[in-house]
N, CA, C and O atoms as a DFTB+ gen file, in Angstrom:
344 C
 N C O
     1  1      -1.916      10.390      -7.695
     2  2      -2.600       9.446      -6.833
     3  2      -1.577       8.418      -6.336
     4  3      -0.730       7.948      -7.096
     5  1      -1.673       8.087      -5.075
     6  2      -0.736       7.119      -4.504
     7  2      -1.041       5.708      -4.999
     8  3      -2.140       5.431      -5.479
     9  1      -0.068       4.834      -4.878
    10  2      -0.260       3.443      -5.299
    11  2      -1.356       2.770      -4.481
    12  3      -2.112       1.958      -5.014
    13  1      -1.451       3.096      -3.203
    14  2      -2.488       2.499      -2.351
    15  2      -3.865       2.980      -2.796
    16  3      -4.785       2.178      -2.959
    17  1      -4.001       4.260      -2.987
    18  2      -5.295       4.827      -3.405
    19  2      -5.683       4.276      -4.773
    20  3      -6.842       3.927      -4.997
    21  1      -4.730       4.199      -5.679
    22  2      -4.980       3.650      -7.010
    23  2      -5.400       2.173      -6.911
    24  3      -6.319       1.735      -7.602
    25  1      -4.721       1.421      -6.050
    26  2      -5.042       0.010      -5.859
    27  2      -6.470      -0.155      -5.332
    28  3      -7.214      -1.013      -5.807
    29  1      -6.845       0.656      -4.365
    30  2      -8.201       0.596      -3.797
    31  2      -9.230       0.852      -4.894
    32  3     -10.205       0.111      -5.023
    33  1      -9.015       1.884      -5.668
    34  2      -9.971       2.246      -6.720
    35  2     -10.011       1.206      -7.838
    36  3     -11.091       0.805      -8.273
    37  1      -8.849       0.772      -8.301
    38  2      -8.794      -0.177      -9.412
    39  2      -9.387      -1.540      -9.068
    40  3      -9.828      -2.272      -9.954
    41  1      -9.395      -1.874      -7.784
    42  2      -9.895      -3.181      -7.361
    43  2     -11.212      -3.087      -6.601
    44  3     -11.677      -4.074      -6.030
    45  1     -11.808      -1.906      -6.594
    46  2     -13.115      -1.668      -5.956
    47  2     -13.169      -2.220      -4.530
    48  3     -14.126      -2.896      -4.150
    49  1     -12.134      -1.925      -3.751
    50  2     -12.115      -2.394      -2.368
    51  2     -13.048      -1.556      -1.510
    52  3     -13.219      -0.360      -1.743
    53  1     -13.642      -2.191      -0.526
    54  2     -14.623      -1.544       0.333
    55  2     -14.224      -1.694       1.792
    56  3     -13.694      -2.728       2.201
    57  1     -14.483      -0.655       2.570
    58  2     -14.251      -0.693       4.009
    59  2     -15.559      -0.850       4.782
    60  3     -15.611      -0.601       5.986
    61  1     -16.595      -1.257       4.093
    62  2     -17.876      -1.462       4.744
    63  2     -17.780      -2.624       5.733
    64  3     -16.992      -3.546       5.525
    65  1     -18.577      -2.591       6.812
    66  2     -18.602      -3.741       7.723
    67  2     -18.850      -5.020       6.935
    68  3     -19.693      -5.070       6.039
    69  1     -18.102      -6.038       7.289
    70  2     -18.164      -7.298       6.559
    71  2     -17.053      -7.427       5.533
    72  3     -16.708      -8.536       5.125
    73  1     -16.482      -6.285       5.109
    74  2     -15.379      -6.275       4.146
    75  2     -14.084      -5.746       4.740
    76  3     -13.018      -5.917       4.148
    77  1     -14.161      -5.110       5.894
    78  2     -12.985      -4.422       6.450
    79  2     -11.796      -5.350       6.640
    80  3     -10.679      -5.002       6.259
    81  1     -12.013      -6.520       7.219
    82  2     -10.905      -7.436       7.484
    83  2     -10.213      -7.826       6.186
    84  3      -8.992      -7.725       6.074
    85  1     -10.984      -8.268       5.217
    86  2     -10.450      -8.677       3.911
    87  2      -9.678      -7.537       3.262
    88  3      -8.565      -7.727       2.772
    89  1     -10.278      -6.349       3.264
    90  2      -9.644      -5.189       2.653
    91  2      -8.358      -4.824       3.378
    92  3      -7.341      -4.556       2.739
    93  1      -8.393      -4.812       4.696
    94  2      -7.205      -4.433       5.460
    95  2      -6.077      -5.440       5.286
    96  3      -4.925      -5.044       5.108
    97  1      -6.383      -6.723       5.333
    98  2      -5.340      -7.741       5.142
    99  2      -4.749      -7.627       3.744
   100  3      -3.534      -7.730       3.574
   101  1      -5.582      -7.418       2.758
   102  2      -5.106      -7.239       1.384
   103  2      -4.184      -6.028       1.293
   104  3      -3.103      -6.108       0.710
   105  1      -4.610      -4.913       1.867
   106  2      -3.810      -3.697       1.799
   107  2      -2.528      -3.802       2.611
   108  3      -1.505      -3.238       2.221
   109  1      -2.564      -4.502       3.713
   110  2      -1.344      -4.693       4.505
   111  2      -0.321      -5.473       3.690
   112  3       0.832      -5.057       3.585
   113  1      -0.726      -6.585       3.118
   114  2       0.196      -7.377       2.312
   115  2       0.734      -6.597       1.133
   116  3       1.930      -6.644       0.845
   117  1      -0.139      -5.881       0.450
   118  2       0.287      -5.086      -0.697
   119  2       1.224      -3.962      -0.253
   120  3       2.230      -3.695      -0.912
   121  1       0.901      -3.312       0.846
   122  2       1.751      -2.245       1.370
   123  2       3.136      -2.764       1.728
   124  3       4.147      -2.132       1.421
   125  1       3.171      -3.912       2.373
   126  2       4.456      -4.496       2.734
   127  2       5.244      -4.857       1.480
   128  3       6.465      -4.702       1.447
   129  1       4.563      -5.329       0.466
   130  2       5.206      -5.609      -0.828
   131  2       5.827      -4.338      -1.408
   132  3       6.909      -4.385      -1.993
   133  1       5.149      -3.212      -1.248
   134  2       5.654      -1.941      -1.761
   135  2       6.760      -1.361      -0.882
   136  3       7.424      -0.398      -1.267
   137  1       6.955      -1.946       0.291
   138  2       7.970      -1.447       1.210
   139  2       7.490      -0.320       2.103
   140  3       8.301       0.397       2.691
   141  1       6.177      -0.157       2.210
   142  2       5.628       0.889       3.072
   143  2       5.656       0.442       4.533
   144  3       5.604      -0.751       4.831
   145  1       5.736       1.399       5.416
   146  2       5.638       1.119       6.850
   147  2       4.164       1.130       7.260
   148  3       3.295       1.572       6.509
   149  1       3.915       0.642       8.443
   150  2       2.556       0.667       8.999
   151  2       2.056       2.106       9.062
   152  3       0.901       2.387       8.743
   153  1       2.931       3.007       9.474
   154  2       2.554       4.419       9.594
   155  2       2.206       5.018       8.234
   156  3       1.283       5.825       8.129
   157  1       2.933       4.632       7.208
   158  2       2.630       5.142       5.864
   159  2       1.276       4.639       5.378
   160  3       0.530       5.388       4.747
   161  1       0.951       3.378       5.664
   162  2      -0.373       2.870       5.290
   163  2      -1.451       3.611       6.070
   164  3      -2.477       3.995       5.508
   165  1      -1.222       3.811       7.357
   166  2      -2.206       4.529       8.171
   167  2      -2.418       5.951       7.647
   168  3      -3.542       6.453       7.646
   169  1      -1.355       6.590       7.210
   170  2      -1.472       7.936       6.642
   171  2      -2.303       7.905       5.362
   172  3      -3.141       8.778       5.137
   173  1      -2.067       6.896       4.526
   174  2      -2.843       6.753       3.285
   175  2      -4.338       6.551       3.579
   176  3      -5.199       6.997       2.821
   177  1      -4.619       5.885       4.674
   178  2      -6.011       5.550       5.018
   179  2      -6.579       6.462       6.108
   180  3      -7.577       6.118       6.741
   181  1      -5.960       7.603       6.329
   182  2      -6.363       8.458       7.450
   183  2      -7.830       8.875       7.390
   184  3      -8.490       8.926       8.427
   185  1      -8.354       9.172       6.207
   186  2      -9.770       9.551       6.105
   187  2     -10.675       8.389       6.484
   188  3     -11.655       8.572       7.206
   189  1     -10.353       7.205       6.005
   190  2     -11.155       6.032       6.311
   191  2     -11.088       5.701       7.806
   192  3     -12.095       5.351       8.421
   193  1      -9.883       5.816       8.379
   194  2      -9.701       5.543       9.809
   195  2     -10.467       6.563      10.643
   196  3     -11.081       6.200      11.647
   197  1     -10.442       7.832      10.246
   198  2     -11.193       8.867      10.966
   199  2     -12.687       8.569      10.960
   200  3     -13.379       8.823      11.946
   201  1     -13.178       8.034       9.857
   202  2     -14.604       7.727       9.734
   203  2     -14.994       6.411      10.382
   204  3     -16.163       6.210      10.712
   205  1     -14.030       5.503      10.571
   206  2     -14.326       4.186      11.116
   207  2     -13.099       3.655      11.868
   208  3     -12.223       3.043      11.256
   209  1     -13.024       3.882      13.184
   210  2     -11.855       3.476      13.959
   211  2     -11.588       1.967      13.955
   212  3     -10.498       1.539      14.333
   213  1     -12.546       1.169      13.542
   214  2     -12.331      -0.280      13.464
   215  2     -11.233      -0.596      12.448
   216  3     -10.531      -1.598      12.582
   217  1     -11.085       0.247      11.445
   218  2     -10.036       0.047      10.442
   219  2      -8.671       0.115      11.117
   220  3      -7.791      -0.694      10.821
   221  1      -8.490       1.068      12.017
   222  2      -7.222       1.165      12.758
   223  2      -7.001      -0.099      13.584
   224  3      -5.885      -0.617      13.637
   225  1      -8.042      -0.592      14.221
   226  2      -7.933      -1.830      14.996
   227  2      -7.504      -2.997      14.115
   228  3      -6.662      -3.804      14.509
   229  1      -8.083      -3.082      12.928
   230  2      -7.734      -4.158      11.989
   231  2      -6.250      -4.083      11.626
   232  3      -5.555      -5.099      11.623
   233  1      -5.777      -2.894      11.324
   234  2      -4.371      -2.721      10.955
   235  2      -3.468      -3.071      12.134
   236  3      -2.483      -3.792      11.975
   237  1      -3.805      -2.563      13.309
   238  2      -2.998      -2.835      14.497
   239  2      -2.911      -4.328      14.792
   240  3      -1.844      -4.838      15.135
   241  1      -4.027      -5.020      14.660
   242  2      -4.081      -6.441      14.997
   243  2      -3.408      -7.323      13.957
   244  3      -2.937      -8.409      14.292
   245  1      -3.350      -6.890      12.720
   246  2      -2.913      -7.778      11.644
   247  2      -1.569      -7.436      11.000
   248  3      -1.001      -8.265      10.288
   249  1      -1.062      -6.242      11.236
   250  2       0.187      -5.840      10.590
   251  2       1.307      -6.838      10.881
   252  3       1.932      -7.357       9.956
   253  1       1.559      -7.106      12.147
   254  2       2.642      -8.007      12.539
   255  2       2.428      -9.429      12.050
   256  3       3.378     -10.104      11.654
   257  1       1.176      -9.885      12.076
   258  2       0.871     -11.238      11.597
   259  2       1.190     -11.354      10.105
   260  3       1.830     -12.314       9.674
   261  1       0.747     -10.387       9.333
   262  2       1.005     -10.409       7.886
   263  2       2.500     -10.329       7.609
   264  3       3.009     -11.002       6.713
   265  1       3.191      -9.513       8.371
   266  2       4.632      -9.375       8.190
   267  2       5.344     -10.680       8.556
   268  3       6.222     -11.139       7.825
   269  1       4.966     -11.268       9.679
   270  2       5.590     -12.499      10.134
   271  2       5.343     -13.683       9.222
   272  3       6.145     -14.615       9.169
   273  1       4.231     -13.644       8.504
   274  2       3.872     -14.735       7.605
   275  2       4.155     -14.395       6.142
   276  3       3.700     -15.088       5.232
   277  1       4.909     -13.326       5.934
   278  2       5.412     -12.952       4.607
   279  2       4.307     -12.774       3.568
   280  3       4.427     -13.239       2.435
   281  1       3.228     -12.094       3.969
   282  2       2.138     -11.850       3.029
   283  2       2.589     -11.060       1.809
   284  3       1.957     -11.146       0.756
   285  1       3.668     -10.292       1.929
   286  2       4.147      -9.506       0.788
   287  2       4.606     -10.391      -0.362
   288  3       4.593      -9.964      -1.516
   289  1       5.007     -11.605      -0.060
   290  2       5.500     -12.533      -1.088
   291  2       4.421     -12.838      -2.134
   292  3       4.720     -12.971      -3.321
   293  1       3.176     -12.946      -1.687
   294  2       2.069     -13.247      -2.608
   295  2       2.056     -12.288      -3.799
   296  3       1.732     -12.689      -4.917
   297  1       2.405     -11.032      -3.560
   298  2       2.287      -9.999      -4.595
   299  2       3.308     -10.140      -5.705
   300  3       3.250      -9.404      -6.691
   301  1       4.244     -11.070      -5.567
   302  2       5.217     -11.327      -6.620
   303  2       4.810     -12.515      -7.496
   304  3       5.529     -12.881      -8.426
   305  1       3.666     -13.109      -7.198
   306  2       3.244     -14.314      -7.912
   307  2       2.408     -13.993      -9.143
   308  3       1.836     -12.910      -9.260
   309  1       2.348     -14.953     -10.055
   310  2       1.482     -14.838     -11.228
   311  2       0.019     -14.766     -10.812
   312  3      -0.778     -14.069     -11.439
   313  1      -0.329     -15.491      -9.750
   314  2      -1.711     -15.496      -9.275
   315  2      -2.143     -14.094      -8.833
   316  3      -3.259     -13.668      -9.132
   317  1      -1.276     -13.385      -8.133
   318  2      -1.611     -12.026      -7.706
   319  2      -1.853     -11.129      -8.911
   320  3      -2.784     -10.324      -8.921
   321  1      -1.012     -11.273      -9.919
   322  2      -1.167     -10.458     -11.126
   323  2      -2.444     -10.809     -11.882
   324  3      -3.021      -9.971     -12.574
   325  1      -2.872     -12.057     -11.741
   326  2      -4.121     -12.486     -12.370
   327  2      -5.331     -11.978     -11.596
   328  3      -6.338     -11.589     -12.188
   329  1      -5.225     -11.983     -10.263
   330  2      -6.362     -11.671      -9.402
   331  2      -6.576     -10.174      -9.171
   332  3      -7.698      -9.744      -8.903
   333  1      -5.519      -9.387      -9.273
   334  2      -5.583      -7.986      -8.890
   335  2      -5.027      -7.079      -9.978
   336  3      -4.207      -7.494     -10.796
   337  1      -5.484      -5.853      -9.971
   338  2      -4.954      -4.823     -10.847
   339  2      -3.964      -3.965     -10.045
   340  3      -4.349      -3.212      -9.150
   341  1      -2.687      -4.102     -10.393
   342  2      -1.654      -3.291      -9.732
   343  2      -0.435      -3.164     -10.624
   344  3       0.543      -2.520     -10.245
């Protein structure tokens, strides 16, 4: 199982409407922390994207913002380790 898939399952993340933005931003930051590219994250989420194209829109709109604001840094903090299973 990939780290992204394991992270989704271990943290009970949902792509349901109302949760997509939160889930996508979380996964983008975590993916960037892991050193994954946008394309690699999209490949990991291909089934979800096929079922709900809004997920692709979320990734497209937020990838650069998260990267520019160093969201990956959060994942090195004690707070991240307290809040998430990874």
